[in-house]
N, C-alpha and C positions, 0 to 999 in steps of 0.2 A: 306436443313436439313442434318446434319451429325450425324452419330452414332459412338461412340467409339467402338473399337474392343474388349476391355476387358469385357467379359461377366461375371460380378460379380453380387452378390445378390443386392447390393445397387445401385439404379439407380438415377441419378441426371439430371434434365432438366434445361437447361439454355436458356432463352429467351432474346435476345439482338440484336439490329440492327447493331452493330459494329462487323465486322468480326474479327478484332484483339482481341476484348474481348472474343468472342466465342472460338477462337483458343487458346488463352492464358489460359482460364479457363479449356478447355478440356485437354490440356497438363498437367496442374498442378494437376488436379484431377485424371486423368488416372494413373499418376505416383504413386498415393496413392491407386490404386486398385479399383477405382470406375468405374462404367459404366456410360458414359456421353452421353447425347442426347442434341443436340443444334439446335436452329432455330432462324431465324431473323424475323419471321412473327408471330404476336400475335395470330391470329386465328389458325395457325398450332400448336402453343404451347398448346392451350386448347385441340385440338384434340389429340395431343400426350399424354397430361396428362391423358385424359380419356382412351386412349388405353393402355398406358404403365404403368400407375399408379406409377410414380417415388416416392421415399421416400422424395425427396427434390427438390425444384425448385427455381432457381434464376431468378428474373424478373426485367428487366430494366424499370424504370418509364417513361423514355422519349424515345418513339419510334414513327416514322412517321406513321400516319394513324391508330394508335391504342393506347389506354390509358393503361399503365401498371397498373394504379389504378383500372381500370375496370377488368383487368385480375385477379388481386389479390382478388378483391371482389367476382368474379365469382367462381374462383377455391376454395377459402376458404369456400364458402357456399356449392358448389357441391361436393368437394373432401377434406373435412376437415382433412383427415389423412395425406395429403401432407404438409410438413413443407415449408413455403414460406419465402424467403429471398430477400429483395429489393436491387437492384444495383442502386446506385444514385450518382450524383455529389455532391461536397461539398456545392454547392449553393442551393441544394434542400433538406436539412436535414429536414426542416419542413414538406415537402411532404412525406419523409420517415416515420416520426412519424405518419402522417395521415394514411399511408399505414399499419402501424402496428396496428392501431386502427381498420382497416378493415379486419385484419386477418393475416398479416405478422408476423413472429416470430422475425426477426432480419433484419439488413441492412448492406450493404457492400459499403462504400464510394469509389468512384473513385478518384485518381488512387489507385490500390491495388496490393500487391505483391502475388506471389504464396503461400507463407506461410500464409498470411492473409486469402486468400480464403479457404485454407485447414483448418485453425483454425475455421473459421465461419461454415464450413461444419461439422466439428467434433461436434461443439456445437449443431448444428441443428439436427444431427442424435441422439445425446444423449438426446436431448429434446424429440424427437419422441419416443424413447424407453421408457422414463419416462412416456410420455403421454399414450402409449399403456398399460403400466403396471397399471397406474392410472385408465384408462378406464376399464381394466379387473377387478380390485378390486372393482370399482364402480358397474359394472354389477353383480359381485358376491354378493356384499352387497344388491343390489336391489332384486336379486333372493332370497337371504335368507330372506329378509324382506317380500317378497310376500309369501313365503312358511310359514313364521311364522304367518302372518296375516290369511292365510287360516287355519292353525292349530288352531289359537285362535278362529276364527269364527265358525268352524265346530266341533272342538274337545273339547273345554273348556266351551263355553257358555251354551250349552244344559245340560251337567252334573251339572253345578252350579245351573241352574234354577231348575233342578230336586231335588237336595239336599235341596235347600231352600224350595221347596214345601213339602218335607218330614219333615223338621223341623217344618213348620207351622202345618202339620198334627199331628206331635207328640205333639205339644202344645195343640191342640184341643182334642186329645184322652186322654192325661194325665190329662187335666183340673187342678184341685187343688191338685192332688194326689202327685205331685212332691214336694220335700222339697226345701228350699231356695237355697241350694248349687247347686242342679240339674238344677233349673231354671236359675241360674247365668251362669252355663256352657253352657246351650242351647243358652242363649242370646249372650254370647261371640262368640259362633260358628256362630250365625246368622250375627253378626257384621263383623266377619272375612270374611265370604262369600260375604257380601255386599261390603266390601273393595276390594276384588278380582274382583268382577263384575265391580266396578267403574274403577279399574285399566285397565281391558280389554277394557272398553268403551273408556277410555282416549287414549289407544294405537290405537284403531280402528279409533278414531277421527283424530289422527295425521296422520294416513295412508291416510285418506280421504283428509286431508289438502294437503299432498304431491301430491296427484293425482288431485288436483284442484276441488274436488267434495264437499268441505266443504265451508261454508260461501258463498253460491251461491246467497243468497237473499240480495245482496247489493243494497242500495238505498240512496238518499240524506237524511241524518238524523242530528238532533241536539243531541249532545252526553250527555247533561246535564240530561235529564230524565233517561237515562240508569244508570248514576252514582248515582242518587238519589234512584233509585230502589234497587241498590246494597247495598247502605248504610242502607236503610230501612230493607232489609232482614238480614243484619249482626248486626244491633243494639241490638236485644235481646241477641245475643251471647256475644257482648261486655259488656253489662250491667251485664250479669251473671259472667263474668270474671273480672269485676271491671275496665274496660278500657273505657276511654272517647274517643268517635269518633266524630269529628267535621268537618264541611265542609264550604267552601267559594266558591260558584259556581256561575258563570255567566250564567244567564238564556237564553241569546240569543247570544251565540258565533257563528262564521261561521259554516255552515254545513260541514259535511264530507261525503264521500261515505263509507257506512259500513253496516254490518249485525248485527242487534240489539242483537239477541240471543247469537251469538258467542262473541260479545263484552261484554255482560253481564257476561259471564263466565270468560273472561279475568279479569274484575274488581273484580269479586268474588274471583278469584285466588290471585290477588295481595293484595287486602285488607284483605282477609281471611288469607293469609300468614302472614300479619302483626300481626294478633291476636294471632298467635301461639308463637311469640317471644317477645310479649310485656307483661310485668308483671302487676299485679294489681296496679292501681294508674297511669299507663302509659297512653299515648295519641296517637291517630292516627288522622292525619289531611289529608283532601282531598281537593284540589283546582283544578280549571281548568282555563285556560287562552288561549290566542292566539297571534300570531304575523303575519307578512306578509306572512309566508309560512306554519305555522303549527297551529293546535289546539292541545293543550297539557293538560294532566292531571298529577298532581303530588300527590303521596301518600307517606306521611312521618310518620314514627313511632318512638317512644322513646325506642324501644326494645333493645335486646342484640347486635344487629349489626352483620355484617359478616366479618370475618377475611380477610385481604387484599389478602392473598394467595389463598383464596377460591373464590373470586369474579369472576375470569375468567371462572369458571366452573359451575356457578349456573344455567345456561340455558341448561346444558347437561342432557340428559335423565337419570332418576333415581338418580341424584346427590342431596343429602340433606345436609344442614349444620347442623351437630349434635351438640347438646348442652343441658345443663340441663334446660335452659329456654324454650325449645321447649314444647309447651302445648299438641300438638297432632301430631302424625306421619302421614305423607302424603305418596303419591305414588312416589314422586320424579319426577312426570311428569307435575305438574301444571305450572311451569315456562317455561318448554319446549313448552307446548301447547300454553301458552300465547305469547311467542316469535313467534311461527309459525303463529298464528292468526294475530299478528301485521304485520308480513311480507306479509301475504295474503292481508292486507289492505294497502300495500305500506308504512307502518308506521315503527316507531322505538321504541324500549324499552331500556331505559338506567337506570343504577343503580349506586348509590354511597352509601358508608357505612363506618362507623368507629366502630370497635369492642367496645362494651360497650356504644355507643352513638346513636344507631338507624340507620335506613336505609331509603333511599329515592328512589322510583321508579318514572321515568318520562316516560309517554307514549305520543308519538308525532304522530299525524295524519295529512296527507296533507290536507290543507283546500280546500274547494270547492269554486271556484270563480263563482258566479252566475251573469248572464247578465240581 
């Protein structure tokens, strides 16, 4: 093992069994001001990586008595902050790609020039800095979310419940002494408070999904009864609004692994969303089907549709497609919640729409193969 004499901040480890490669890499990189550590023994390379924690490591795939692929997999799992670059011959590019799948960032094919190794090194260090910045932002985001959830749980829910209790008490005390206008104001306050409580519960649900504590009661299920239950619950609303809701459901599709209650909320969100944007005389249709890979549910409406420039954002939190056809304002979290639940079921949710011609949502669930 050799260590470069230039004690700079950035440390680079090179693991290769060819002394000429080690010497050439060390000279090229030290001229650029890097601290270089080299070794021709794979086990030593792991020990050095754990001890010195280099920012970057070059690893040769072909070394006697040691698999470079194993080194890459081990270091990427144990020390993910180290950027790994594969040194490989032209004949083993396929192996280099496989190594990148195991955690390597880039590869350097032999033979290479000093300028080439310096360029790859520069890219690797820039990648590491971006990764550190992204990790910091993600940690800050998660910290803010945790603080917000704590605030919501302990600071907002209790006062809202208390206010709602006061409103109920006011109704009982006042009896019939309040005039129609006063009763209307109280009812509107009650509805606003309920909407805020629903919003808080939605947000808490999404937090539980992210933590993996939501949809825990998954089991093999047939999805048709859940769809039928959703349609049954929404039919009175559709009749009231003059909307036709029809279905064509297969009674015995393949089973999926799912949580019934959370999926019921997904279908209620998707179909309920269609009722908001479909005008009287319009139609909502629900069908289910399956292929070799998925069980899927398709919900189509003849509503106002979604502008093409808005489609990429409809699953973002609090995003709502505003329009005069919207019958009822929502929290802006229903589609976000639905997408997260689908992901928790290893499923997909896709949407296609044309403004003025309606919208189609397709929910795809991995089918369960029973033996």
